[in-house]
ROFI-594979 format. One record per residue (C-alpha): residue in three letters; z, x, y. Coordinates in nm, 4 decimals, always signed. Layout:
N
SITE rest        Z        X        Y
SITE  ALA        Z        X        Y
...
//
This chain:
494
SITE rest        Z        X        Y
SITE  MET  +3.6356  +5.6240  +9.1325
SITE  LEU  +3.6568  +5.3112  +8.9174
SITE  LYS  +3.4218  +5.3313  +8.6192
SITE  ILE  +3.2209  +5.0701  +8.4316
SITE  ILE  +3.2932  +5.0592  +8.0583
SITE  SER  +3.1831  +4.8413  +7.7676
SITE  ALA  +3.4006  +4.5694  +7.6184
SITE  GLN  +3.4200  +4.7779  +7.3005
SITE  GLU  +3.5467  +5.0832  +7.4887
SITE  ALA  +3.8018  +4.8658  +7.6672
SITE  ALA  +3.9221  +4.7281  +7.3330
SITE  SER  +3.9578  +5.0819  +7.1994
SITE  TYR  +4.2426  +5.1448  +7.4444
SITE  ILE  +4.4501  +4.8653  +7.2881
SITE  ASN  +4.6380  +4.9729  +6.9772
SITE  ASP  +4.8320  +4.8160  +6.6950
SITE  GLY  +5.1767  +4.7166  +6.8207
SITE  ASP  +5.0778  +4.7062  +7.1872
SITE  VAL  +5.1910  +4.4228  +7.4110
SITE  VAL  +4.9091  +4.2849  +7.6230
SITE  ALA  +4.9272  +4.0465  +7.9190
SITE  PHE  +4.6222  +3.8405  +8.0062
SITE  SER  +4.5321  +3.6788  +8.3366
SITE  GLY  +4.4533  +3.3131  +8.3820
SITE  PHE  +4.6099  +2.9739  +8.3315
SITE  THR  +4.4270  +2.7495  +8.0835
SITE  ALA  +4.0778  +2.8875  +8.0171
SITE  SER  +4.0439  +2.9378  +8.3914
SITE  GLY  +4.0740  +3.3037  +8.4829
SITE  ALA  +4.1308  +3.4171  +8.1243
SITE  PRO  +3.9386  +3.7234  +7.9950
SITE  LYS  +3.6438  +3.6506  +7.7695
SITE  VAL  +3.4657  +3.9605  +7.6368
SITE  VAL  +3.7337  +4.2287  +7.5974
SITE  THR  +3.9264  +3.9884  +7.3740
SITE  GLU  +3.6219  +3.9207  +7.1565
SITE  ALA  +3.5658  +4.2946  +7.1176
SITE  LEU  +3.9349  +4.3311  +7.0357
SITE  ALA  +3.9066  +4.0670  +6.7634
SITE  GLU  +3.6167  +4.2598  +6.6074
SITE  ARG  +3.8213  +4.5778  +6.6199
SITE  ALA  +4.1128  +4.4040  +6.4487
SITE  LYS  +3.8842  +4.2816  +6.1698
SITE  ALA  +3.7469  +4.6329  +6.1187
SITE  GLU  +4.0976  +4.7811  +6.1048
SITE  HIS  +4.2090  +4.5198  +5.8524
SITE  GLU  +3.9012  +4.5836  +5.6369
SITE  ALA  +3.9957  +4.9517  +5.6401
SITE  GLY  +4.3417  +4.8600  +5.5150
SITE  LYS  +4.5122  +4.9354  +5.8442
SITE  PRO  +4.7530  +4.7098  +6.0356
SITE  PHE  +4.6413  +4.5727  +6.3699
SITE  LYS  +4.8383  +4.3138  +6.5648
SITE  ILE  +4.9354  +4.2832  +6.9288
SITE  GLY  +5.1916  +4.0851  +7.1235
SITE  ILE  +5.0530  +3.8484  +7.3864
SITE  PHE  +5.1893  +3.7205  +7.7164
SITE  THR  +4.9680  +3.4766  +7.9060
SITE  GLY  +5.0016  +3.2238  +8.1840
SITE  ALA  +4.9496  +2.9241  +7.9584
SITE  SER  +4.6749  +2.8180  +7.7186
SITE  THR  +4.3500  +3.0156  +7.7171
SITE  SER  +4.0283  +2.9483  +7.5196
SITE  ASP  +3.8365  +3.0320  +7.2050
SITE  HIS  +3.7373  +3.3591  +7.3735
SITE  LEU  +4.1018  +3.4707  +7.3606
SITE  ASP  +4.3462  +3.2650  +7.1548
SITE  GLY  +4.0752  +3.1416  +6.9203
SITE  VAL  +3.9114  +3.4700  +6.8176
SITE  LEU  +4.2332  +3.6719  +6.8074
SITE  SER  +4.4162  +3.4195  +6.5894
SITE  LEU  +4.1198  +3.3972  +6.3499
SITE  ALA  +4.1188  +3.7782  +6.3307
SITE  ASP  +4.4915  +3.7765  +6.2424
SITE  ALA  +4.5393  +4.0060  +6.5409
SITE  ILE  +4.8492  +3.8460  +6.6979
SITE  ASP  +5.2089  +3.9356  +6.6207
SITE  PHE  +5.3754  +3.7153  +6.8824
SITE  ARG  +5.2581  +3.4819  +7.1560
SITE  THR  +5.4142  +3.2983  +7.4495
SITE  PRO  +5.4090  +3.0603  +7.6348
SITE  TYR  +5.1983  +2.7363  +7.6193
SITE  GLN  +4.8883  +2.7283  +7.3960
SITE  SER  +4.6412  +2.4600  +7.2923
SITE  ASN  +4.3885  +2.6272  +7.0615
SITE  VAL  +4.3558  +2.4732  +6.7151
SITE  ASN  +4.3276  +2.8098  +6.5375
SITE  MET  +4.6292  +2.9415  +6.7252
SITE  ARG  +4.8218  +2.6253  +6.6422
SITE  ASN  +4.7434  +2.6550  +6.2732
SITE  SER  +4.8578  +3.0180  +6.2677
SITE  ILE  +5.1794  +2.9301  +6.4509
SITE  ASN  +5.2588  +2.6439  +6.2143
SITE  SER  +5.1967  +2.8620  +5.9089
SITE  GLN  +5.4287  +3.1301  +6.0583
SITE  GLN  +5.1497  +3.3863  +6.0806
SITE  ILE  +5.2193  +3.4168  +6.4525
SITE  HIS  +5.5682  +3.4303  +6.5999
SITE  TYR  +5.5520  +3.1811  +6.8850
SITE  PHE  +5.8388  +3.1199  +7.1234
SITE  ASP  +5.8062  +2.8362  +7.3706
SITE  MET  +5.9180  +2.8786  +7.7314
SITE  HIS  +5.9323  +2.6973  +8.0623
SITE  LEU  +5.6322  +2.8358  +8.2481
SITE  SER  +5.8273  +2.9151  +8.5633
SITE  HIS  +6.0609  +3.1450  +8.3683
SITE  LEU  +5.8248  +3.3932  +8.2066
SITE  ALA  +5.7272  +3.6218  +8.4960
SITE  GLN  +6.0834  +3.6648  +8.6167
SITE  GLU  +6.2147  +3.7249  +8.2645
SITE  LEU  +5.9524  +3.9962  +8.2208
SITE  ARG  +6.0788  +4.1615  +8.5400
SITE  TYR  +6.4385  +4.1224  +8.4193
SITE  GLY  +6.3502  +4.3201  +8.1046
SITE  PHE  +6.4315  +4.0313  +7.8673
SITE  HIS  +6.1085  +4.0780  +7.6693
SITE  LYS  +5.9006  +4.3610  +7.5276
SITE  LYS  +5.7366  +4.6019  +7.7694
SITE  ILE  +5.3751  +4.5320  +7.8661
SITE  ASN  +5.1438  +4.8183  +7.7747
SITE  ILE  +4.8149  +4.6804  +7.9090
SITE  ALA  +4.7156  +4.3965  +8.1406
SITE  VAL  +4.3643  +4.2520  +8.1134
SITE  ILE  +4.2592  +4.0784  +8.4341
SITE  GLU  +3.9543  +3.8650  +8.5078
SITE  ALA  +3.8441  +3.9321  +8.8669
SITE  ALA  +3.5795  +3.8160  +9.1098
SITE  ASP  +3.5979  +4.1500  +9.2900
SITE  VAL  +3.7960  +4.4746  +9.2851
SITE  SER  +3.8115  +4.7556  +9.5385
SITE  GLU  +3.8643  +5.1294  +9.4920
SITE  ASN  +4.2115  +5.0970  +9.6452
SITE  GLY  +4.3204  +4.8415  +9.3833
SITE  GLU  +4.2748  +4.5142  +9.5686
SITE  ILE  +4.1749  +4.2438  +9.3183
SITE  ILE  +4.0324  +3.9024  +9.3995
SITE  LEU  +4.1287  +3.6796  +9.1076
SITE  THR  +3.9063  +3.4042  +8.9713
SITE  ALA  +4.0105  +3.0463  +8.8959
SITE  GLY  +4.3525  +3.1028  +8.7411
SITE  VAL  +4.6551  +3.3122  +8.8382
SITE  GLY  +4.9293  +3.2656  +8.5776
SITE  ILE  +5.1734  +3.5568  +8.5363
SITE  ILE  +4.9285  +3.8351  +8.6160
SITE  PRO  +5.0760  +3.9458  +8.9527
SITE  THR  +5.3998  +4.0405  +8.7767
SITE  ALA  +5.2283  +4.1586  +8.4570
SITE  ALA  +4.9955  +4.3913  +8.6490
SITE  THR  +5.2945  +4.5461  +8.8233
SITE  LEU  +5.4774  +4.6072  +8.4956
SITE  ALA  +5.1827  +4.7189  +8.2792
SITE  ASP  +5.1164  +5.0858  +8.2092
SITE  LYS  +4.7387  +5.0365  +8.2249
SITE  ILE  +4.4964  +4.7718  +8.3504
SITE  ILE  +4.1528  +4.6616  +8.2310
SITE  ILE  +3.9368  +4.4552  +8.4666
SITE  GLU  +3.6809  +4.1978  +8.3527
SITE  LEU  +3.4599  +4.1629  +8.6592
SITE  ASN  +3.3062  +3.8175  +8.6190
SITE  SER  +3.0152  +3.7538  +8.8556
SITE  PHE  +3.0118  +3.3832  +8.7646
SITE  THR  +3.2903  +3.3505  +9.0241
SITE  PRO  +3.1562  +3.4401  +9.3705
SITE  LYS  +3.3364  +3.7005  +9.5770
SITE  SER  +3.3597  +3.4332  +9.8469
SITE  VAL  +3.6608  +3.2847  +9.6643
SITE  ARG  +3.8594  +3.5420  +9.8601
SITE  GLY  +4.1161  +3.3442 +10.0562
SITE  LEU  +4.1802  +3.0726  +9.7978
SITE  HIS  +4.4773  +3.2541  +9.6433
SITE  ASP  +4.8353  +3.2993  +9.7598
SITE  ILE  +4.9840  +3.5895  +9.5642
SITE  TYR  +5.3602  +3.6113  +9.6053
SITE  ILE  +5.6271  +3.7695  +9.3851
SITE  PRO  +5.9824  +3.6715  +9.4814
SITE  LEU  +6.2632  +3.9225  +9.4960
SITE  ASP  +6.4916  +3.9277  +9.1943
SITE  PRO  +6.8654  +3.8483  +9.2038
SITE  PRO  +7.0886  +3.9424  +9.3767
SITE  ASN  +6.8342  +3.9845  +9.6582
SITE  ARG  +6.6260  +3.6706  +9.6095
SITE  ARG  +6.5660  +3.4458  +9.9094
SITE  GLU  +6.4173  +3.0986  +9.9218
SITE  ILE  +6.0445  +3.0759  +9.8515
SITE  PRO  +5.9017  +2.9961 +10.1969
SITE  VAL  +5.6948  +2.6950 +10.0951
SITE  TYR  +5.7998  +2.3810 +10.2812
SITE  LYS  +5.4854  +2.1725 +10.2305
SITE  PRO  +5.2060  +2.2109  +9.9727
SITE  SER  +4.9659  +2.3774 +10.2145
SITE  ASP  +5.2091  +2.6509 +10.3216
SITE  ARG  +5.1197  +3.0073 +10.2268
SITE  CYS  +5.3735  +3.2819 +10.1668
SITE  GLY  +5.1815  +3.5721 +10.0116
SITE  ASP  +4.8543  +3.7627 +10.0112
SITE  VAL  +4.4981  +3.6570  +9.9322
SITE  VAL  +4.4522  +3.9508  +9.6944
SITE  LEU  +4.6449  +4.1057  +9.4062
SITE  LYS  +4.7291  +4.4666  +9.4885
SITE  VAL  +4.7691  +4.7129  +9.2011
SITE  ASP  +4.7917  +5.0881  +9.1649
SITE  PRO  +4.4246  +5.1925  +9.1212
SITE  ASP  +4.5288  +5.4875  +8.9055
SITE  LYS  +4.6361  +5.2369  +8.6365
SITE  ILE  +4.2861  +5.0873  +8.6057
SITE  ILE  +4.1207  +5.2199  +8.2886
SITE  GLY  +3.7840  +5.0697  +8.3650
SITE  ILE  +3.5779  +4.7653  +8.4564
SITE  VAL  +3.3908  +4.5470  +8.2088
SITE  GLU  +3.1146  +4.3431  +8.3714
SITE  THR  +3.0605  +3.9810  +8.2643
SITE  ASN  +2.8925  +3.6639  +8.3868
SITE  LEU  +3.0493  +3.3784  +8.1943
SITE  PRO  +3.1868  +3.0344  +8.2876
SITE  ASP  +3.5264  +2.9251  +8.1607
SITE  GLY  +3.3584  +2.6880  +7.9141
SITE  LEU  +3.5606  +2.3794  +7.9992
SITE  SER  +3.4083  +2.0405  +7.9219
SITE  PRO  +3.4799  +1.7242  +8.1219
SITE  TYR  +3.7709  +1.5176  +7.9939
SITE  THR  +3.6922  +1.2050  +7.7966
SITE  PRO  +3.6420  +0.9065  +8.0306
SITE  ALA  +3.9401  +0.6740  +8.0574
SITE  ASP  +3.9618  +0.4039  +7.7925
SITE  LYS  +4.1481  +0.0755  +7.8118
SITE  ILE  +4.4815  +0.2299  +7.7115
SITE  THR  +4.4720  +0.5264  +7.9511
SITE  GLU  +4.3414  +0.3012  +8.2301
SITE  THR  +4.6335  +0.0636  +8.1767
SITE  ILE  +4.8842  +0.3490  +8.1742
SITE  GLY  +4.7322  +0.4782  +8.4980
SITE  ALA  +4.7443  +0.1348  +8.6578
SITE  ASN  +5.1089  +0.0930  +8.5512
SITE  VAL  +5.2017  +0.4253  +8.7127
SITE  ALA  +5.0219  +0.3326  +9.0349
SITE  ASP  +5.1794  -0.0131  +9.0423
SITE  PHE  +5.5260  +0.1338  +8.9893
SITE  LEU  +5.4873  +0.3854  +9.2717
SITE  ALA  +5.3430  +0.1174  +9.4999
SITE  SER  +5.6509  -0.0962  +9.4291
SITE  GLN  +5.8765  +0.1974  +9.5193
SITE  LEU  +5.6941  +0.2264  +9.8516
SITE  ARG  +5.7425  -0.1440  +9.9232
SITE  GLU  +6.1132  -0.1133  +9.8437
SITE  ASN  +6.1471  +0.1923 +10.0716
SITE  LYS  +6.2549  +0.4100  +9.7788
SITE  ILE  +5.9703  +0.6491  +9.8604
SITE  PRO  +5.9009  +0.7534 +10.2214
SITE  SER  +5.6122  +0.5581 +10.3762
SITE  SER  +5.4155  +0.8824 +10.4160
SITE  PHE  +5.4475  +0.9244 +10.0377
SITE  LEU  +5.5486  +1.2437  +9.8533
SITE  PRO  +5.3570  +1.5224  +9.6770
SITE  ILE  +5.2425  +1.4520  +9.3215
SITE  GLN  +5.2732  +1.6809  +9.0211
SITE  SER  +5.0569  +1.5762  +8.7297
SITE  GLY  +5.0172  +1.7130  +8.3799
SITE  VAL  +4.6899  +1.7947  +8.2068
SITE  GLY  +4.4537  +1.5756  +8.0065
SITE  ASN  +4.2977  +1.2325  +7.9799
SITE  ILE  +4.6097  +1.0361  +8.0727
SITE  ALA  +4.6700  +1.2588  +8.3759
SITE  ASN  +4.3111  +1.2055  +8.4924
SITE  ALA  +4.3466  +0.8292  +8.4479
SITE  VAL  +4.6740  +0.8278  +8.6422
SITE  LEU  +4.5255  +1.0211  +8.9328
SITE  GLY  +4.2244  +0.7900  +8.9367
SITE  SER  +4.4526  +0.4882  +8.9540
SITE  LEU  +4.6583  +0.6407  +9.2341
SITE  GLY  +4.3408  +0.6989  +9.4321
SITE  ALA  +4.2179  +0.3441  +9.3696
SITE  ASN  +4.5451  +0.1700  +9.4585
SITE  ARG  +4.5137  +0.0389  +9.8144
SITE  TYR  +4.8896  +0.0479  +9.8691
SITE  ILE  +4.9217  +0.4223  +9.8059
SITE  PRO  +4.8303  +0.6365 +10.1085
SITE  PRO  +4.6389  +0.9658 +10.0866
SITE  PHE  +4.8724  +1.2198  +9.9296
SITE  GLU  +4.9174  +1.5899  +9.8574
SITE  MET  +4.9667  +1.7626  +9.5233
SITE  TYR  +5.1998  +2.0454  +9.4239
SITE  THR  +5.1145  +2.1017  +9.0611
SITE  GLU  +4.9965  +2.3487  +8.7965
SITE  VAL  +4.6396  +2.2491  +8.7195
SITE  ILE  +4.3724  +2.1187  +8.9544
SITE  GLN  +4.1371  +1.9110  +8.7375
SITE  ASP  +3.7997  +1.7407  +8.7935
SITE  SER  +3.9651  +1.4181  +8.9072
SITE  VAL  +4.1461  +1.6027  +9.1863
SITE  ILE  +3.8166  +1.7316  +9.3261
SITE  GLY  +3.6790  +1.3774  +9.3306
SITE  LEU  +3.9844  +1.2489  +9.5154
SITE  ILE  +3.9661  +1.5342  +9.7657
SITE  ARG  +3.6070  +1.4329  +9.8394
SITE  THR  +3.7060  +1.0694  +9.8990
SITE  GLY  +4.0024  +1.1700 +10.1160
SITE  ASN  +4.2634  +1.0262  +9.8768
SITE  ILE  +4.4053  +1.3746  +9.8186
SITE  LYS  +4.4651  +1.5709 +10.1360
SITE  PHE  +4.5603  +1.9040  +9.9786
SITE  ALA  +4.6274  +2.0440  +9.6313
SITE  SER  +4.8430  +2.3455  +9.5466
SITE  GLY  +4.8171  +2.4739  +9.1913
SITE  CYS  +4.8086  +2.7710  +8.9583
SITE  SER  +4.4550  +2.7205  +8.8316
SITE  LEU  +4.1291  +2.5490  +8.9120
SITE  SER  +4.0688  +2.4097  +8.5632
SITE  LEU  +3.7356  +2.2400  +8.6161
SITE  SER  +3.4506  +2.1614  +8.3831
SITE  ASP  +3.1691  +2.4127  +8.4176
SITE  ASP  +2.9450  +2.1706  +8.6088
SITE  MET  +3.2239  +2.0765  +8.8494
SITE  MET  +3.3179  +2.4408  +8.9004
SITE  THR  +2.9586  +2.5223  +8.9921
SITE  GLU  +2.9574  +2.2363  +9.2427
SITE  VAL  +3.2786  +2.3632  +9.4041
SITE  TYR  +3.1537  +2.7225  +9.4211
SITE  ASN  +2.8274  +2.6039  +9.5772
SITE  ASP  +3.0177  +2.4058  +9.8400
SITE  LEU  +3.3156  +2.6362  +9.8802
SITE  ASN  +3.3456  +2.6012 +10.2574
SITE  SER  +3.4145  +2.2292 +10.2170
SITE  PHE  +3.7111  +2.3028  +9.9895
SITE  ARG  +3.8476  +2.6209 +10.1436
SITE  ASP  +4.1204  +2.4390 +10.3364
SITE  LYS  +4.1850  +2.1819 +10.0626
SITE  PHE  +4.3543  +2.3822  +9.7872
SITE  VAL  +4.5387  +2.7053  +9.7092
SITE  LEU  +4.6051  +2.8917  +9.3819
SITE  ARG  +4.9435  +3.0599  +9.3230
SITE  PRO  +5.1347  +3.2459  +9.0492
SITE  GLN  +5.3012  +3.0028  +8.8104
SITE  GLU  +5.6551  +3.0971  +8.9072
SITE  ILE  +5.5626  +2.9655  +9.2543
SITE  SER  +5.3500  +2.6659  +9.1528
SITE  ASN  +5.6234  +2.5641  +8.9057
SITE  SER  +5.9264  +2.6747  +9.1032
SITE  PRO  +6.2220  +2.4395  +9.0467
SITE  GLU  +6.3504  +2.5304  +9.3918
SITE  VAL  +6.0265  +2.4290  +9.5614
SITE  ALA  +5.9912  +2.1174  +9.3458
SITE  ARG  +6.3376  +1.9986  +9.4497
SITE  ARG  +6.2780  +2.0785  +9.8168
SITE  LEU  +5.9397  +1.9072  +9.8401
SITE  GLY  +6.0606  +1.5963  +9.6584
SITE  LEU  +5.7886  +1.5900  +9.3955
SITE  ILE  +5.6933  +1.2778  +9.2055
SITE  THR  +5.6300  +1.4269  +8.8607
SITE  ILE  +5.4097  +1.2650  +8.5975
SITE  ASN  +5.3942  +1.4265  +8.2528
SITE  THR  +5.2892  +1.3222  +7.9047
SITE  ALA  +5.5253  +1.2739  +7.6113
SITE  LEU  +5.4403  +1.3046  +7.2435
SITE  GLU  +5.7399  +1.0913  +7.1578
SITE  ALA  +6.0273  +0.9167  +7.3352
SITE  ASP  +6.3357  +0.7556  +7.1949
SITE  ILE  +6.4992  +0.4301  +7.2923
SITE  PHE  +6.7666  +0.6118  +7.4934
SITE  GLY  +6.5216  +0.8021  +7.7141
SITE  ASN  +6.4959  +1.1443  +7.5469
SITE  ILE  +6.1519  +1.3065  +7.5310
SITE  ASN  +5.9722  +1.5218  +7.2731
SITE  SER  +5.6787  +1.7004  +7.4377
SITE  THR  +5.6010  +1.9628  +7.1769
SITE  HIS  +5.6615  +1.8973  +6.8067
SITE  VAL  +5.4857  +1.6554  +6.5710
SITE  LEU  +5.7473  +1.5000  +6.3422
SITE  GLY  +5.9926  +1.7563  +6.4751
SITE  THR  +5.8430  +2.0493  +6.2841
SITE  LYS  +5.4843  +2.1271  +6.3807
SITE  MET  +5.4158  +2.2763  +6.7233
SITE  MET  +5.1459  +2.0956  +6.9167
SITE  ASN  +5.1009  +2.2917  +7.2427
SITE  GLY  +5.4317  +2.3732  +7.4098
SITE  ILE  +5.6604  +2.2505  +7.6843
SITE  GLY  +5.4400  +2.3937  +7.9593
SITE  GLY  +5.5699  +2.3202  +8.3048
SITE  SER  +5.7013  +1.9706  +8.2390
SITE  GLY  +6.0618  +2.0924  +8.2286
SITE  ASP  +6.0215  +2.2942  +8.5483
SITE  PHE  +5.9198  +1.9772  +8.7289
SITE  ALA  +6.0987  +1.6880  +8.5575
SITE  ARG  +6.4521  +1.8227  +8.5949
SITE  ASN  +6.3969  +1.8780  +8.9680
SITE  ALA  +6.1853  +1.5763  +9.0581
SITE  TYR  +6.2406  +1.3108  +9.3212
SITE  ILE  +6.1242  +1.0717  +9.0483
SITE  SER  +6.0326  +1.2008  +8.7006
SITE  ILE  +5.7870  +0.9867  +8.5038
SITE  PHE  +5.6800  +1.0364  +8.1434
SITE  THR  +5.3752  +0.8574  +8.0067
SITE  CYS  +5.2322  +0.8035  +7.6589
SITE  PRO  +5.0434  +0.5430  +7.4558
SITE  SER  +5.2902  +0.3247  +7.2684
SITE  VAL  +5.1311  +0.3985  +6.9289
SITE  ALA  +4.9160  +0.6608  +6.7587
SITE  LYS  +4.7097  +0.6897  +6.4402
SITE  GLY  +4.5785  +0.3345  +6.4708
SITE  GLY  +4.9279  +0.1930  +6.5065
SITE  LYS  +5.0787  +0.3747  +6.2098
SITE  ILE  +5.2994  +0.5849  +6.4389
SITE  SER  +5.5199  +0.4474  +6.7149
SITE  ALA  +5.5610  +0.6832  +7.0091
SITE  ILE  +5.8979  +0.5160  +7.0731
SITE  VAL  +6.1513  +0.5878  +6.7984
SITE  PRO  +6.5303  +0.5617  +6.7486
SITE  MET  +6.5837  +0.9353  +6.7993
SITE  VAL  +6.3255  +1.1964  +6.8995
SITE  SER  +6.2479  +1.4376  +6.6187
SITE  HIS  +6.2591  +1.7296  +6.8668
SITE  LEU  +6.4230  +1.7323  +7.2095
SITE  ASP  +6.2520  +1.8878  +7.5113
SITE  HIS  +6.3774  +1.6673  +7.7968
SITE  SER  +6.7081  +1.4916  +7.7708
SITE  GLU  +6.7808  +1.1446  +7.9070
SITE  HIS  +6.9354  +1.3136  +8.2145
SITE  SER  +6.5939  +1.4398  +8.3308
SITE  VAL  +6.3934  +1.1256  +8.2563
SITE  LYS  +6.3874  +0.8549  +8.5208
SITE  VAL  +6.0913  +0.6393  +8.4151
SITE  ILE  +5.8915  +0.5911  +8.0941
SITE  ILE  +5.5518  +0.4201  +8.1117
SITE  THR  +5.3169  +0.3141  +7.8323
SITE  GLU  +5.0238  +0.0745  +7.8299
SITE  GLN  +5.2793  -0.1941  +7.7415
SITE  GLY  +5.4757  -0.1571  +8.0641
SITE  ILE  +5.7329  +0.0283  +8.2728
SITE  ALA  +6.0923  +0.1226  +8.1903
SITE  ASP  +6.2911  +0.2253  +8.4980
SITE  LEU  +6.5963  +0.3985  +8.3521
SITE  ARG  +6.7778  +0.4894  +8.6723
SITE  GLY  +7.1407  +0.3790  +8.6855
SITE  LYS  +7.1443  +0.2397  +8.3324
SITE  SER  +7.3839  +0.3029  +8.0443
SITE  PRO  +7.2449  +0.4087  +7.7045
SITE  VAL  +7.2386  +0.0513  +7.5750
SITE  GLN  +7.0762  -0.0753  +7.8931
SITE  ARG  +6.8147  +0.1997  +7.8698
SITE  ALA  +6.7415  +0.1097  +7.5087
SITE  LYS  +6.6970  -0.2585  +7.5902
SITE  THR  +6.4705  -0.1760  +7.8853
SITE  ILE  +6.2519  +0.0615  +7.6836
SITE  ILE  +6.2197  -0.1714  +7.3829
SITE  GLU  +6.1403  -0.4713  +7.5979
SITE  ASN  +5.8909  -0.3002  +7.8287
SITE  CYS  +5.7332  +0.0002  +7.6551
SITE  VAL  +5.7308  -0.0556  +7.2789
SITE  HIS  +5.4230  -0.1886  +7.0994
SITE  PRO  +5.4682  -0.5446  +6.9648
SITE  ASP  +5.4363  -0.4190  +6.6052
SITE  TYR  +5.7566  -0.2173  +6.6510
SITE  LYS  +5.9723  -0.4252  +6.8848
SITE  GLN  +6.1679  -0.6162  +6.6229
SITE  LEU  +6.2091  -0.3032  +6.4142
SITE  LEU  +6.3719  -0.1220  +6.7064
SITE  TRP  +6.5816  -0.4223  +6.8086
SITE  ASP  +6.7153  -0.4254  +6.4523
SITE  TYR  +6.7926  -0.0530  +6.4688
SITE  LEU  +6.9834  -0.0977  +6.7939
SITE  LYS  +7.2050  -0.3607  +6.6291
SITE  LEU  +7.2939  -0.1197  +6.3481
SITE  GLY  +7.4861  +0.1016  +6.5909
SITE  GLY  +7.7485  -0.1582  +6.6760
SITE  THR  +7.9453  -0.1144  +6.9973
SITE  ASN  +7.9368  +0.2638  +7.0327
SITE  HIS  +7.8485  +0.4041  +7.3754
SITE  THR  +7.5221  +0.5439  +7.2345
SITE  PRO  +7.4750  +0.3239  +6.9289
SITE  HIS  +7.2968  +0.5615  +6.6933
SITE  THR  +7.3174  +0.5252  +6.3178
SITE  LEU  +7.2912  +0.8780  +6.1852
SITE  SER  +7.1908  +0.7684  +5.8357
SITE  ALA  +6.8934  +0.5743  +5.9763
SITE  CYS  +6.7835  +0.7394  +6.3000
SITE  PHE  +6.4935  +0.9295  +6.1377
SITE  LYS  +6.3909  +0.6620  +5.8881
SITE  MET  +6.0746  +0.5785  +6.0819
SITE  HIS  +5.9660  +0.9417  +6.0612
SITE  GLN  +6.0554  +0.9559  +5.6923
SITE  GLU  +5.8618  +0.6371  +5.6242
SITE  PHE  +5.5524  +0.7871  +5.7823
SITE  LEU  +5.5876  +1.0955  +5.5630
SITE  ASN  +5.6312  +0.8729  +5.2551
SITE  SER  +5.3780  +0.5953  +5.3130
SITE  GLY  +5.1771  +0.6972  +5.6195
SITE  ASP  +5.2885  +0.3932  +5.8225
SITE  MET  +5.6088  +0.3623  +6.0292
SITE  ARG  +5.5738  -0.0164  +6.0333
SITE  LYS  +5.6965  -0.0265  +5.6735
SITE  THR  +6.0402  +0.1079  +5.7708
SITE  ASN  +6.3297  -0.0820  +5.6111
SITE  TRP  +6.6713  -0.0057  +5.7613
SITE  THR  +6.8627  -0.1381  +5.4597
SITE  LYS  +6.7067  +0.0947  +5.2013
//
């Protein structure tokens, strides 16, 4: 019989050097109380002069309840993949935590392949669990179907904030591994290929920790003039592709990244009268998606997590029957599958930290050295998209940083995966263009006026080479920011 235990008892089963996998994807579905008890245990061990660090596999980012408290307690040896917690980020950038970035679709299968350290314990947030090991997950799936299979032991956080009536919202499917793998049988976003519950060996379950906590997500900041303009530019571009018959008249499924720009883009797509109601095949279902489902602009959304603000999540749970046939939650190797993305013909829209004038994208590193969050699923989608779009404001830090530079300071997506770049300044369609043509299109359409002449002058430095870089100057804008705090002061002749 499954037994109820305290968070402290659960934490006592996790030892120094263990590798722990956590459920969820973003804060949604991530454990909340076992991790806080574990952080307290780590502090006590350190005060006693004993080592205590664990390795962590997760779906993506988590929350202060997990990444925040464990990084502050110096309880993490290594961590992968995507993260977004400020304390975690600081520890990564000071080399206190060994962080290796990964495409999100790769992690579960690489764990099964044996490429990484063995998982000792999986900690799973659940809405319900049965004596025979059937688990109803909460709002996020991540890697936990694979991790639960591989783990020696399992701890359940039974969170009553999520009603048991969420049963049926999930589609839990683990593909076969090579050489026996077949196609993932998803041919439209609403197709299902797996089970509504996660099935585990009940003998592996150490105990159940009872909780009643929301994910703690706040609404995203309302769109401002810049994000609204970026969103409108994306919608106008896709509407033009419809008019030119470059997108089927029925439209194609949308994949959208996370954050304020993504919310603004989705809002603009819903408001554009030329874009028909559409489906989504994406990672994260945000507040804006729920609004567009209610208005009929989004017909169906497939994702890995329901990453809603607490108020919006409560509304959805209270009106679950209205949404039951409108979205599905899957493991990330299915939601982010390159095979499925290519087959469905996704229009992918992701955010860049930095782009260069030849169409390369930096999604992860500030000034090429400091990790921001991680590549997430952008690579899974962009390389396999029908049309891949990257968006960003043209400047940052009050104009002291240009998001468009001669050469990206870190490369996540090469020019071969990037079809369109869009800022609040305009749209650069890079398809079918040579490096010089791409550079001219990006400078003319996407660069802030304060930086246009500077980048035109850089382009001239390269002469008549196929990709006219000047290696002695290509990072001068970055260096100028480090020296003076303002890229606009860059002088190519010094």
